[in-house]
Structure formats: structure tokens, C-alpha cells
Steps between C-alpha positions, in 0.01 A plus 500: 500500500548793266359319188153472686480882479524523117149502340415393157502752213124475481460584870747785461298644203182472700658680797645777272172558317304534825760727648544722187124548490523704822876591557788642311753289308753566766283399785365203319847371427614546854204303623542221245872470562434459868230234457652312205873492598585569139762739393392867490622548140293209374183612687535863381545381135183293525300771670585741202382234256177446689441868537536543121264216438243660723532834323439317173193321629357828630528644151301215349206527746176612336369832645848600612664835438505448129120544491218324323263635238 
């Protein structure tokens, strides 16, 4: 059944976060679409959101590129 392929939003986010940590957005999306059964456009939009979030989190980390005194 096709509906068994579709994973939850939470599972998709976890998959994308893990994939984005090591692959490009393009490769991460292709992988997630294949595994999730979700539309590419939806997965791509979510991947961009998660990539932005991870960039913001990296800026907040102490001892990051912004330096400590």
C-alpha cells in the first residue's frame, strides 16, 4: 500500500537533519523523497527550512566563529 510509505513529519525532519549534516540539500532531498514517498516540492521546502534553522543554531553556539573574550 502506498500510504504505508509516507512517514510522519517528525520522521521526515529527523531524516533530513541527519542527511543535511553530511550531504548537500539536493542529495538530502532526493534521499528523503525516495524514503518518505512525499512530494519532492514538499520535502525540498522543508529541507530549506531545516537548513536555515541549523545555520541559526550554529550562530548561537558559544565558542563559534563569533569568538569569545
